[in-house]
C-alpha atoms as a printed R data frame, in Angstrom:
    type eleno elety resid chain resno       x       y       z
1   ATOM     1    CA   MET     A     1  -3.629  -4.991   9.843
2   ATOM     2    CA   THR     A     2   0.082  -5.556   9.182
3   ATOM     3    CA   THR     A     3   0.730  -2.182   7.551
4   ATOM     4    CA   TYR     A     4  -0.853  -0.103  10.311
5   ATOM     5    CA   GLY     A     5  -0.972  -2.464  13.270
6   ATOM     6    CA   ILE     A     6   2.633  -3.591  13.558
7   ATOM     7    CA   PRO     A     7   4.079  -0.035  13.891
8   ATOM     8    CA   LEU     A     8   1.508   0.497  16.657
9   ATOM     9    CA   ILE     A     9   2.780  -2.667  18.374
10  ATOM    10    CA   VAL     A    10   6.321  -1.311  18.160
11  ATOM    11    CA   LEU     A    11   5.285   2.027  19.666
12  ATOM    12    CA   ALA     A    12   3.353   0.271  22.444
13  ATOM    13    CA   ALA     A    13   6.205  -2.136  23.190
14  ATOM    14    CA   THR     A    14   9.091   0.357  23.087
15  ATOM    15    CA   GLY     A    15   7.558   3.810  23.574
16  ATOM    16    CA   SER     A    16  10.103   5.135  21.092
17  ATOM    17    CA   ALA     A    17   9.207   7.350  18.127
18  ATOM    18    CA   ALA     A    18  12.581   6.575  16.516
19  ATOM    19    CA   LEU     A    19  12.071   2.808  16.784
20  ATOM    20    CA   THR     A    20   8.540   3.171  15.394
21  ATOM    21    CA   GLY     A    21   9.934   4.919  12.323
22  ATOM    22    CA   LEU     A    22  12.670   2.314  12.038
23  ATOM    23    CA   ALA     A    23  10.096  -0.490  12.256
24  ATOM    24    CA   PHE     A    24   8.121   1.161   9.456
25  ATOM    25    CA   ALA     A    25  11.294   1.166   7.349
26  ATOM    26    CA   LEU     A    26  12.065  -2.454   8.250
27  ATOM    27    CA   GLU     A    27   8.532  -3.383   7.228
28  ATOM    28    CA   TRP     A    28   8.999  -1.855   3.775
29  ATOM    29    CA   ILE     A    29  12.653  -2.504   2.887
30  ATOM    30    CA   PRO     A    30  12.113  -6.296   2.677
31  ATOM    31    CA   ARG     A    31   8.983  -5.685   0.613
32  ATOM    32    CA   ILE     A    32  11.051  -3.847  -1.960
33  ATOM    33    CA   ALA     A    33  13.670  -6.597  -1.937
34  ATOM    34    CA   THR     A    34  10.882  -9.151  -2.338
35  ATOM    35    CA   PHE     A    35   9.627  -7.495  -5.494
36  ATOM    36    CA   THR     A    36  12.899  -8.241  -7.238
37  ATOM    37    CA   VAL     A    37  11.803 -11.891  -7.321
38  ATOM    38    CA   ALA     A    38   8.072 -11.979  -6.564
39  ATOM    39    CA   GLY     A    39   6.849 -11.170 -10.072
40  ATOM    40    CA   THR     A    40   9.175 -13.747 -11.603
41  ATOM    41    CA   ILE     A    41   8.086 -16.444  -9.132
42  ATOM    42    CA   VAL     A    42   4.404 -15.714  -9.809
43  ATOM    43    CA   ASP     A    43   5.030 -15.888 -13.559
44  ATOM    44    CA   ARG     A    44   6.807 -19.201 -13.131
45  ATOM    45    CA   HIS     A    45   4.669 -20.992 -10.524
46  ATOM    46    CA   GLY     A    46   1.241 -19.369 -10.828
47  ATOM    47    CA   SER     A    47  -0.552 -16.817  -8.686
48  ATOM    48    CA   ALA     A    48  -2.785 -19.195  -6.690
49  ATOM    49    CA   ARG     A    49   0.086 -21.389  -5.500
50  ATOM    50    CA   VAL     A    50   2.209 -18.412  -4.446
51  ATOM    51    CA   PHE     A    51  -0.762 -16.779  -2.708
52  ATOM    52    CA   ARG     A    52  -1.566 -19.847  -0.610
53  ATOM    53    CA   ALA     A    53   2.057 -20.430   0.395
54  ATOM    54    CA   ALA     A    54   2.552 -16.787   1.437
55  ATOM    55    CA   CYS     A    55  -0.618 -16.690   3.535
56  ATOM    56    CA   LEU     A    56   0.207 -19.940   5.342
57  ATOM    57    CA   ALA     A    57   3.752 -18.801   6.068
58  ATOM    58    CA   ARG     A    58   2.516 -15.435   7.376
59  ATOM    59    CA   ALA     A    59   0.109 -17.165   9.765
60  ATOM    60    CA   LEU     A    60   2.930 -19.312  11.164
61  ATOM    61    CA   VAL     A    61   5.277 -16.328  11.591
62  ATOM    62    CA   VAL     A    62   2.638 -14.227  13.347
63  ATOM    63    CA   LEU     A    63   1.631 -17.048  15.715
64  ATOM    64    CA   ALA     A    64   5.271 -17.671  16.581
65  ATOM    65    CA   ALA     A    65   5.802 -13.976  17.340
66  ATOM    66    CA   ALA     A    66   2.680 -13.862  19.517
67  ATOM    67    CA   GLY     A    67   3.949 -16.819  21.520
68  ATOM    68    CA   VAL     A    68   7.390 -15.275  21.994
69  ATOM    69    CA   LEU     A    69   6.015 -11.870  23.024
70  ATOM    70    CA   ALA     A    70   3.717 -13.478  25.578
71  ATOM    71    CA   GLU     A    71   6.744 -14.978  27.360
72  ATOM    72    CA   LEU     A    72   9.041 -11.929  27.315
73  ATOM    73    CA   ASP     A    73   9.264  -9.067  29.790
74  ATOM    74    CA   ALA     A    74   7.789  -5.830  28.474
75  ATOM    75    CA   GLY     A    75  10.379  -3.283  27.390
76  ATOM    76    CA   SER     A    76  13.227  -5.784  27.097
77  ATOM    77    CA   SER     A    77  15.655  -5.807  24.194
78  ATOM    78    CA   ALA     A    78  14.294  -9.212  23.201
79  ATOM    79    CA   VAL     A    79  10.846  -7.663  22.726
80  ATOM    80    CA   THR     A    80  12.334  -4.951  20.523
81  ATOM    81    CA   ALA     A    81  14.193  -7.511  18.420
82  ATOM    82    CA   THR     A    82  11.072  -9.669  18.081
83  ATOM    83    CA   VAL     A    83   8.778  -6.887  16.877
84  ATOM    84    CA   MET     A    84  11.419  -5.615  14.445
85  ATOM    85    CA   LEU     A    85  11.867  -9.105  12.988
86  ATOM    86    CA   LEU     A    86   8.087  -9.457  12.820
87  ATOM    87    CA   ALA     A    87   7.822  -6.225  10.814
88  ATOM    88    CA   ALA     A    88  10.391  -7.408   8.273
89  ATOM    89    CA   SER     A    89   9.064 -10.952   7.844
90  ATOM    90    CA   THR     A    90   5.401  -9.995   7.500
91  ATOM    91    CA   GLY     A    91   6.399  -7.353   4.963
92  ATOM    92    CA   ILE     A    92   8.035  -9.986   2.759
93  ATOM    93    CA   LEU     A    93   5.184 -12.498   2.958
94  ATOM    94    CA   THR     A    94   2.417  -9.934   2.540
95  ATOM    95    CA   GLU     A    95   3.941  -8.620  -0.661
96  ATOM    96    CA   PHE     A    96   4.274 -12.095  -2.175
97  ATOM    97    CA   SER     A    97   0.541 -12.584  -1.669
98  ATOM    98    CA   TYR     A    98  -0.113  -9.058  -2.971
99  ATOM    99    CA   VAL     A    99   1.762  -9.581  -6.241
100 ATOM   100    CA   ALA     A   100  -0.050 -12.903  -6.720
101 ATOM   101    CA   ALA     A   101  -3.462 -11.311  -6.167
102 ATOM   102    CA   GLU     A   102  -2.674  -8.345  -8.422
103 ATOM   103    CA   THR     A   103  -1.547 -10.686 -11.202
104 ATOM   104    CA   GLU     A   104  -4.824 -12.584 -10.965
105 ATOM   105    CA   GLY     A   105  -6.708  -9.289 -10.978
106 ATOM   106    CA   GLY     A   106  -4.887  -8.232 -14.137
107 ATOM   107    CA   ALA     A   107  -5.987 -11.463 -15.814
108 ATOM   108    CA   ALA     A   108  -9.590 -10.807 -14.788
109 ATOM   109    CA   SER     A   109  -9.387  -7.296 -16.238
110 ATOM   110    CA   ARG     A   110  -8.084  -8.574 -19.562
111 ATOM   111    CA   ARG     A   111 -10.937 -11.065 -19.734
112 ATOM   112    CA   ALA     A   112 -13.351  -8.177 -19.140
113 ATOM   113    CA   GLY     A   113 -12.074  -6.307 -22.212
114 ATOM   114    CA   SER     A   114 -13.659  -2.883 -22.474
115 ATOM   115    CA   GLN     A   115 -14.992  -3.142 -18.913
116 ATOM   116    CA   ALA     A   116 -11.520  -3.432 -17.375
117 ATOM   117    CA   HIS     A   117 -11.931  -0.287 -15.286
118 ATOM   118    CA   ARG     A   118 -15.047  -1.768 -13.669
119 ATOM   119    CA   VAL     A   119 -13.148  -4.892 -12.662
120 ATOM   120    CA   GLN     A   120 -10.310  -2.813 -11.224
121 ATOM   121    CA   SER     A   121 -12.800  -0.662  -9.337
122 ATOM   122    CA   VAL     A   122 -14.367  -3.729  -7.724
123 ATOM   123    CA   LEU     A   123 -10.974  -5.223  -6.826
124 ATOM   124    CA   LEU     A   124  -9.805  -1.932  -5.377
125 ATOM   125    CA   GLY     A   125 -13.074  -1.695  -3.439
126 ATOM   126    CA   ILE     A   126 -12.281  -5.067  -1.851
127 ATOM   127    CA   ASP     A   127  -8.840  -3.773  -0.869
128 ATOM   128    CA   GLN     A   128 -10.239  -0.581   0.593
129 ATOM   129    CA   THR     A   129 -12.932  -2.415   2.558
130 ATOM   130    CA   ALA     A   130 -10.163  -4.388   4.240
131 ATOM   131    CA   MET     A   131  -8.175  -1.188   4.742
132 ATOM   132    CA   LEU     A   132 -11.231   0.362   6.371
133 ATOM   133    CA   ALA     A   133 -11.522  -2.429   8.930
134 ATOM   134    CA   GLY     A   134  -7.847  -3.328   9.391
135 ATOM   135    CA   PRO     A   135  -6.416  -0.203  11.071
136 ATOM   136    CA   LEU     A   136  -9.395   0.229  13.380
137 ATOM   137    CA   VAL     A   137  -9.470  -3.457  14.344
138 ATOM   138    CA   SER     A   138  -5.712  -3.408  14.954
139 ATOM   139    CA   GLY     A   139  -5.954  -0.358  17.192
140 ATOM   140    CA   LEU     A   140  -8.900  -1.683  19.178
141 ATOM   141    CA   LEU     A   141  -7.367  -5.126  19.681
142 ATOM   142    CA   LEU     A   142  -4.048  -3.613  20.731
143 ATOM   143    CA   GLU     A   143  -5.767  -1.200  23.101
144 ATOM   144    CA   ASN     A   144  -7.968  -3.832  24.758
145 ATOM   145    CA   GLY     A   145  -6.227  -7.182  24.307
146 ATOM   146    CA   GLY     A   146  -2.584  -6.347  23.719
147 ATOM   147    CA   PRO     A   147  -0.266  -7.626  20.980
148 ATOM   148    CA   THR     A   148  -1.294 -11.262  21.460
149 ATOM   149    CA   ALA     A   149  -4.936 -10.538  20.604
150 ATOM   150    CA   MET     A   150  -4.031  -8.528  17.535
151 ATOM   151    CA   LEU     A   151  -1.489 -11.027  16.228
152 ATOM   152    CA   GLY     A   152  -3.828 -13.965  16.853
153 ATOM   153    CA   THR     A   153  -6.539 -12.239  14.818
154 ATOM   154    CA   LEU     A   154  -4.057 -11.486  12.031
155 ATOM   155    CA   ALA     A   155  -3.034 -15.150  11.934
156 ATOM   156    CA   GLY     A   156  -6.694 -16.142  11.677
157 ATOM   157    CA   PHE     A   157  -7.236 -13.887   8.675
158 ATOM   158    CA   SER     A   158  -4.092 -15.272   7.021
159 ATOM   159    CA   LEU     A   159  -5.329 -18.848   7.438
160 ATOM   160    CA   LEU     A   160  -8.751 -17.861   6.114
161 ATOM   161    CA   ALA     A   161  -7.153 -16.257   3.051
162 ATOM   162    CA   ALA     A   162  -5.169 -19.436   2.360
163 ATOM   163    CA   ALA     A   163  -8.297 -21.564   2.721
164 ATOM   164    CA   LEU     A   164 -10.379 -19.346   0.424
165 ATOM   165    CA   GLY     A   165  -7.598 -19.386  -2.161
166 ATOM   166    CA   SER     A   166  -7.297 -23.164  -2.137
167 ATOM   167    CA   GLY     A   167  -9.970 -23.581  -4.814
168 ATOM   168    CA   ALA     A   168  -8.174 -21.432  -7.392
169 ATOM   169    CA   ARG     A   169  -6.136 -23.069 -10.132
170 ATOM   170    CA   SER     A   170  -2.466 -22.119 -10.232
171 ATOM   171    CA   THR     A   171  -1.527 -21.353 -13.833
172 ATOM   172    CA   PRO     A   172   1.947 -20.038 -14.625
173 ATOM   173    CA   THR     A   173   1.786 -17.162 -17.091
174 ATOM   174    CA   SER     A   174   5.165 -17.396 -18.776
175 ATOM   175    CA   THR     A   175   8.043 -19.687 -17.860
176 ATOM   176    CA   VAL     A   176  10.019 -18.194 -20.740
177 ATOM   177    CA   PHE     A   177   9.643 -14.633 -19.504
178 ATOM   178    CA   ALA     A   178  10.405 -15.651 -15.936
179 ATOM   179    CA   LYS     A   179  14.061 -15.924 -16.966
180 ATOM   180    CA   GLY     A   180  14.057 -12.232 -17.876
181 ATOM   181    CA   GLY     A   181  12.943 -11.081 -14.451
182 ATOM   182    CA   LEU     A   182  12.983  -7.410 -13.605
183 ATOM   183    CA   ARG     A   183  15.130  -6.486 -16.591
184 ATOM   184    CA   ALA     A   184  12.387  -7.527 -18.999
185 ATOM   185    CA   GLY     A   185   9.719  -5.910 -16.803
186 ATOM   186    CA   TRP     A   186  11.694  -2.653 -16.792
187 ATOM   187    CA   ALA     A   187  11.998  -2.799 -20.576
188 ATOM   188    CA   THR     A   188   8.239  -3.266 -20.858
189 ATOM   189    CA   LEU     A   189   7.544  -0.265 -18.614
190 ATOM   190    CA   ARG     A   190   9.920   1.937 -20.617
191 ATOM   191    CA   SER     A   191   8.079   0.972 -23.794
192 ATOM   192    CA   LEU     A   192   4.781   2.258 -22.329
193 ATOM   193    CA   PRO     A   193   5.239   6.037 -21.830
194 ATOM   194    CA   ALA     A   194   1.689   6.643 -20.598
195 ATOM   195    CA   LEU     A   195   2.089   4.120 -17.807
196 ATOM   196    CA   ALA     A   196   5.643   5.288 -17.058
197 ATOM   197    CA   TRP     A   197   4.595   8.930 -16.607
198 ATOM   198    CA   LEU     A   198   1.695   7.960 -14.367
199 ATOM   199    CA   VAL     A   199   4.099   5.932 -12.226
200 ATOM   200    CA   VAL     A   200   6.423   8.974 -11.985
201 ATOM   201    CA   GLY     A   201   3.575  11.107 -10.667
202 ATOM   202    CA   LEU     A   202   2.462   8.454  -8.204
203 ATOM   203    CA   VAL     A   203   5.984   8.003  -6.846
204 ATOM   204    CA   ALA     A   204   5.937  11.699  -5.925
205 ATOM   205    CA   SER     A   205   2.484  11.314  -4.406
206 ATOM   206    CA   ASN     A   206   3.467   8.202  -2.475
207 ATOM   207    CA   THR     A   207   6.316  10.142  -0.907
208 ATOM   208    CA   ALA     A   208   3.775  12.309   0.903
209 ATOM   209    CA   VAL     A   209   1.470   9.399   1.756
210 ATOM   210    CA   ALA     A   210   4.373   7.296   3.056
211 ATOM   211    CA   LEU     A   211   5.603  10.074   5.314
212 ATOM   212    CA   LEU     A   212   2.132  10.534   6.781
213 ATOM   213    CA   GLN     A   213   1.735   6.789   7.343
214 ATOM   214    CA   ALA     A   214   5.113   6.534   9.075
215 ATOM   215    CA   ALA     A   215   4.591   9.652  11.185
216 ATOM   216    CA   MET     A   216   0.947   9.209  12.161
217 ATOM   217    CA   PRO     A   217   1.462   6.854  15.154
218 ATOM   218    CA   VAL     A   218   4.006   9.304  16.551
219 ATOM   219    CA   ILE     A   219   1.880  12.378  15.815
220 ATOM   220    CA   VAL     A   220  -1.359  10.941  17.207
221 ATOM   221    CA   VAL     A   221  -0.056   9.001  20.211
222 ATOM   222    CA   THR     A   222   2.996  11.060  21.221
223 ATOM   223    CA   GLU     A   223   2.198  14.602  20.091
224 ATOM   224    CA   LEU     A   224  -1.616  14.751  20.254
225 ATOM   225    CA   ARG     A   225  -1.918  12.348  23.239
226 ATOM   226    CA   HIS     A   226  -4.567  10.141  21.656
227 ATOM   227    CA   SER     A   227  -4.856   6.352  21.811
228 ATOM   228    CA   SER     A   228  -3.718   3.616  19.417
229 ATOM   229    CA   ALA     A   229  -7.364   3.103  18.480
230 ATOM   230    CA   ASP     A   230  -7.593   6.778  17.486
231 ATOM   231    CA   ALA     A   231  -4.508   6.365  15.294
232 ATOM   232    CA   GLY     A   232  -6.131   3.397  13.586
233 ATOM   233    CA   LEU     A   233  -9.396   5.308  13.174
234 ATOM   234    CA   ILE     A   234  -7.662   7.930  11.018
235 ATOM   235    CA   TRP     A   235  -6.737   5.352   8.386
236 ATOM   236    CA   SER     A   236 -10.064   3.549   8.642
237 ATOM   237    CA   ALA     A   237 -11.852   6.832   7.947
238 ATOM   238    CA   ALA     A   238  -9.425   7.427   5.083
239 ATOM   239    CA   ALA     A   239 -10.236   3.999   3.641
240 ATOM   240    CA   ALA     A   240 -13.959   4.768   3.835
241 ATOM   241    CA   ALA     A   241 -13.411   8.002   1.890
242 ATOM   242    CA   SER     A   242 -11.255   6.164  -0.614
243 ATOM   243    CA   LEU     A   243 -13.937   3.523  -1.066
244 ATOM   244    CA   LEU     A   244 -16.501   6.209  -1.930
245 ATOM   245    CA   ALA     A   245 -14.030   7.830  -4.314
246 ATOM   246    CA   ILE     A   246 -13.406   4.500  -6.061
247 ATOM   247    CA   THR     A   247 -17.127   4.080  -6.735
248 ATOM   248    CA   ALA     A   248 -17.364   7.649  -7.993
249 ATOM   249    CA   ALA     A   249 -14.246   7.228 -10.154
250 ATOM   250    CA   ARG     A   250 -15.700   4.208 -11.937
251 ATOM   251    CA   ARG     A   251 -18.794   6.177 -12.931
252 ATOM   252    CA   ALA     A   252 -16.776   9.270 -13.796
253 ATOM   253    CA   ILE     A   253 -14.470   7.276 -16.100
254 ATOM   254    CA   ASP     A   254 -17.546   5.950 -17.876
255 ATOM   255    CA   ARG     A   255 -18.623   9.511 -18.554
256 ATOM   256    CA   TRP     A   256 -15.441  11.585 -18.954
257 ATOM   257    CA   GLY     A   257 -12.562   9.149 -19.505
258 ATOM   258    CA   LEU     A   258  -9.330   8.362 -17.690
259 ATOM   259    CA   TRP     A   259  -7.365  11.614 -18.008
260 ATOM   260    CA   PRO     A   260  -9.936  14.097 -16.604
261 ATOM   261    CA   VAL     A   261 -10.725  11.799 -13.669
262 ATOM   262    CA   GLY     A   262  -7.043  11.237 -12.939
263 ATOM   263    CA   ALA     A   263  -6.241  14.954 -13.120
264 ATOM   264    CA   ALA     A   264  -9.098  15.832 -10.762
265 ATOM   265    CA   ALA     A   265  -8.024  13.141  -8.294
266 ATOM   266    CA   ALA     A   266  -4.444  14.409  -8.431
267 ATOM   267    CA   ALA     A   267  -5.539  17.974  -7.658
268 ATOM   268    CA   LEU     A   268  -7.653  16.763  -4.722
269 ATOM   269    CA   ALA     A   269  -4.817  14.692  -3.254
270 ATOM   270    CA   ALA     A   270  -2.190  17.423  -3.626
271 ATOM   271    CA   GLY     A   271  -4.428  20.102  -2.118
272 ATOM   272    CA   ALA     A   272  -5.308  17.926   0.866
273 ATOM   273    CA   THR     A   273  -1.663  17.126   1.613
274 ATOM   274    CA   LEU     A   274  -0.728  20.812   1.563
275 ATOM   275    CA   ALA     A   275  -3.515  21.411   4.082
276 ATOM   276    CA   VAL     A   276  -2.432  18.477   6.272
277 ATOM   277    CA   ALA     A   277   0.982  20.095   6.619
278 ATOM   278    CA   GLN     A   278  -0.715  22.969   8.484
279 ATOM   279    CA   ALA     A   279  -2.996  20.808  10.662
280 ATOM   280    CA   ASP     A   280  -2.587  20.860  14.444
281 ATOM   281    CA   THR     A   281  -5.622  19.008  15.841
282 ATOM   282    CA   TYR     A   282  -6.758  15.394  15.731
283 ATOM   283    CA   ARG     A   283  -9.998  16.285  13.945
284 ATOM   284    CA   SER     A   284  -8.192  18.194  11.192
285 ATOM   285    CA   TYR     A   285  -5.827  15.257  10.614
286 ATOM   286    CA   LEU     A   286  -8.804  12.885  10.476
287 ATOM   287    CA   LEU     A   287 -10.702  14.950   7.901
288 ATOM   288    CA   LEU     A   288  -7.806  16.003   5.700
289 ATOM   289    CA   ILE     A   289  -6.227  12.571   5.453
290 ATOM   290    CA   ALA     A   290  -9.644  11.221   4.456
291 ATOM   291    CA   VAL     A   291  -9.753  13.787   1.630
292 ATOM   292    CA   LEU     A   292  -6.169  12.933   0.642
293 ATOM   293    CA   MET     A   293  -6.925   9.226   0.419
294 ATOM   294    CA   ALA     A   294 -10.100   9.914  -1.567
295 ATOM   295    CA   GLY     A   295  -7.877  11.534  -4.175
296 ATOM   296    CA   GLU     A   296  -5.435   8.627  -3.952
297 ATOM   297    CA   GLY     A   297  -8.329   6.210  -4.496
298 ATOM   298    CA   GLY     A   298  -9.225   7.895  -7.771
299 ATOM   299    CA   LEU     A   299  -5.577   7.869  -8.874
300 ATOM   300    CA   THR     A   300  -5.274   4.186  -8.063
301 ATOM   301    CA   VAL     A   301  -8.286   3.284 -10.214
302 ATOM   302    CA   VAL     A   302  -6.646   5.134 -13.113
303 ATOM   303    CA   LEU     A   303  -3.287   3.411 -12.525
304 ATOM   304    CA   ARG     A   304  -4.724  -0.082 -12.229
305 ATOM   305    CA   THR     A   305  -6.967   0.384 -15.256
306 ATOM   306    CA   LEU     A   306  -4.135   1.694 -17.397
307 ATOM   307    CA   ARG     A   307  -1.810  -1.022 -16.136
308 ATOM   308    CA   SER     A   308  -4.195  -3.867 -16.957
309 ATOM   309    CA   HIS     A   309  -5.022  -2.239 -20.313
310 ATOM   310    CA   LEU     A   310  -1.435  -1.756 -21.542
311 ATOM   311    CA   ILE     A   311   0.765  -4.524 -20.067
312 ATOM   312    CA   PRO     A   312   0.840  -7.730 -22.172
313 ATOM   313    CA   ALA     A   313  -0.462 -10.823 -20.371
314 ATOM   314    CA   ASP     A   314   2.729 -12.859 -20.676
315 ATOM   315    CA   VAL     A   315   4.834 -10.208 -18.926
316 ATOM   316    CA   PHE     A   316   2.259  -8.913 -16.479
317 ATOM   317    CA   GLY     A   317   3.702 -10.362 -13.275
318 ATOM   318    CA   SER     A   318   7.244  -9.077 -13.729
319 ATOM   319    CA   THR     A   319   6.155  -5.672 -15.112
320 ATOM   320    CA   LEU     A   320   3.737  -5.338 -12.207
321 ATOM   321    CA   ALA     A   321   6.625  -6.047  -9.846
322 ATOM   322    CA   VAL     A   322   8.657  -3.225 -11.414
323 ATOM   323    CA   THR     A   323   5.819  -0.703 -11.103
324 ATOM   324    CA   ILE     A   324   5.111  -1.662  -7.500
325 ATOM   325    CA   LEU     A   325   8.828  -1.587  -6.697
326 ATOM   326    CA   LEU     A   326   9.012   2.020  -7.864
327 ATOM   327    CA   LEU     A   327   5.836   2.984  -6.008
328 ATOM   328    CA   LEU     A   328   7.116   1.462  -2.760
329 ATOM   329    CA   LEU     A   329  10.537   3.144  -2.716
330 ATOM   330    CA   PRO     A   330   9.262   6.162  -0.704
331 ATOM   331    CA   PHE     A   331   7.987   4.009   2.178
332 ATOM   332    CA   PRO     A   332  11.253   2.807   3.755
333 ATOM   333    CA   ALA     A   333  12.730   6.254   3.141
334 ATOM   334    CA   ALA     A   334   9.813   7.774   5.062
335 ATOM   335    CA   GLY     A   335  10.348   5.390   7.966
336 ATOM   336    CA   LEU     A   336  14.033   6.276   8.183
337 ATOM   337    CA   LEU     A   337  13.140   9.979   8.019
338 ATOM   338    CA   VAL     A   338  10.729   9.654  10.942
339 ATOM   339    CA   ALA     A   339  13.412   7.742  12.861
340 ATOM   340    CA   VAL     A   340  15.899  10.629  12.649
341 ATOM   341    CA   ILE     A   341  13.650  13.728  12.698
342 ATOM   342    CA   PRO     A   342  12.453  15.035  16.098
343 ATOM   343    CA   PRO     A   343   8.665  14.684  16.384
344 ATOM   344    CA   ALA     A   344   8.256  18.467  16.643
345 ATOM   345    CA   GLN     A   345   9.868  18.892  13.207
346 ATOM   346    CA   LEU     A   346   7.689  16.407  11.319
347 ATOM   347    CA   GLY     A   347   5.393  19.194  10.088
348 ATOM   348    CA   HIS     A   348   8.214  20.731   8.038
349 ATOM   349    CA   ALA     A   349   8.950  17.376   6.439
350 ATOM   350    CA   VAL     A   350   5.263  16.941   5.538
351 ATOM   351    CA   THR     A   351   5.250  20.397   3.914
352 ATOM   352    CA   ALA     A   352   8.250  19.513   1.740
353 ATOM   353    CA   ALA     A   353   6.650  16.206   0.760
354 ATOM   354    CA   ALA     A   354   3.390  17.983  -0.115
355 ATOM   355    CA   LEU     A   355   5.215  20.367  -2.456
356 ATOM   356    CA   LEU     A   356   6.991  17.427  -4.121
357 ATOM   357    CA   GLN     A   357   3.663  15.646  -4.534
358 ATOM   358    CA   ALA     A   358   1.976  18.644  -6.148
359 ATOM   359    CA   THR     A   359   4.895  19.215  -8.526
360 ATOM   360    CA   GLY     A   360   5.208  15.550  -9.510
361 ATOM   361    CA   LEU     A   361   1.513  15.013 -10.154
362 ATOM   362    CA   ALA     A   362   1.213  18.252 -12.147
363 ATOM   363    CA   ALA     A   363   4.193  17.333 -14.344
364 ATOM   364    CA   ALA     A   364   2.895  13.804 -14.911
365 ATOM   365    CA   PHE     A   365  -0.623  14.787 -15.956
366 ATOM   366    CA   ILE     A   366   0.580  17.633 -18.163
367 ATOM   367    CA   ARG     A   367   2.780  15.111 -19.963
368 ATOM   368    CA   LEU     A   368   0.021  12.509 -20.109
369 ATOM   369    CA   ARG     A   369  -2.256  15.016 -21.807
370 ATOM   370    CA   THR     A   370   0.068  15.069 -24.830
371 ATOM   371    CA   LEU     A   371   0.614  11.313 -25.147
372 ATOM   372    CA   PRO     A   372  -1.430   9.573 -27.841
373 ATOM   373    CA   ALA     A   373  -0.889   6.241 -26.072
374 ATOM   374    CA   LEU     A   374  -3.196   7.245 -23.212
375 ATOM   375    CA   PRO     A   375  -6.764   6.118 -23.983
376 ATOM   376    CA   THR     A   376  -9.371   8.785 -23.453
377 ATOM   377    CA   SER     A   377 -11.660   6.121 -22.054
378 ATOM   378    CA   VAL     A   378 -11.372   2.400 -21.517
379 ATOM   379    CA   PRO     A   379 -14.965   1.499 -22.537
């Protein structure tokens, strides 16, 4: 709801494509800054404690913003400042909870041993189920109840997450490693060439995905003249396709191993993005982005499985923060790009990003094929 809903709030409140792109950047820049400390804090204080604190703080911030927006005149500079600050603050808090949850998921995968890919598939399925509902719910609430209804619902989910996480024990993973921070996490990533090359390919792929995420509210609402709910529906449909792909990827890894499944998912994602660059109707965007995110779902299962399989437990939080930091770098850049490019020229930017994605994924999987460190199958 935060990732897709808050840019829609900005577009509804300001009517500006440039400010929508800027809000997308402001949502992601603090997330990247947060990852310089989030992994270390999780390692030091434990994932459950960090998760609960982040969820409670997010609920308070969102409720405060809803109250302020309800009192302000629509279109005022105060409204613009409020929604921009909301984008930045929710980005920070959401990523603290994300790193905490991913660290706990890594621990569960290590406990599962040879069935790590099954654990990661289930965890990713939980994520994608939320991603299926979140964009559509955000769009519908914004369309029918305004920002207050959407933000109130988001606060409710944050409080529920904190309550459900209250029963988990908070166990720090490594107070010694916490002193090393990102430097030690970076050293760990460099020592794992299979994981490093996969991250390189996914950075290129995320460049295309980030640009589409940043541009989609502008393309759907401004260019195609559809509603906020229709913009949310695109990403809900994409999450449904990704969820199916995750289930298929788990079974395919059982049968063929990590590399063939990852290579096939990469080809699917790259081909879909190249086609999206030529799309000019709402239906074509809906279908092609669903195919793109199906490919991304398969790639994510491979990444998460490899990550949980290779990263040592005592450095997992900080190494995870480094990998996520690299994967998130394209998102604020995409927001800034949308802020400065005229809406009519966004198609050319998507084409360039699609070519970068295809080149990066091809180079990564060709290199992975020759690395002995990449397991042919996790089971």
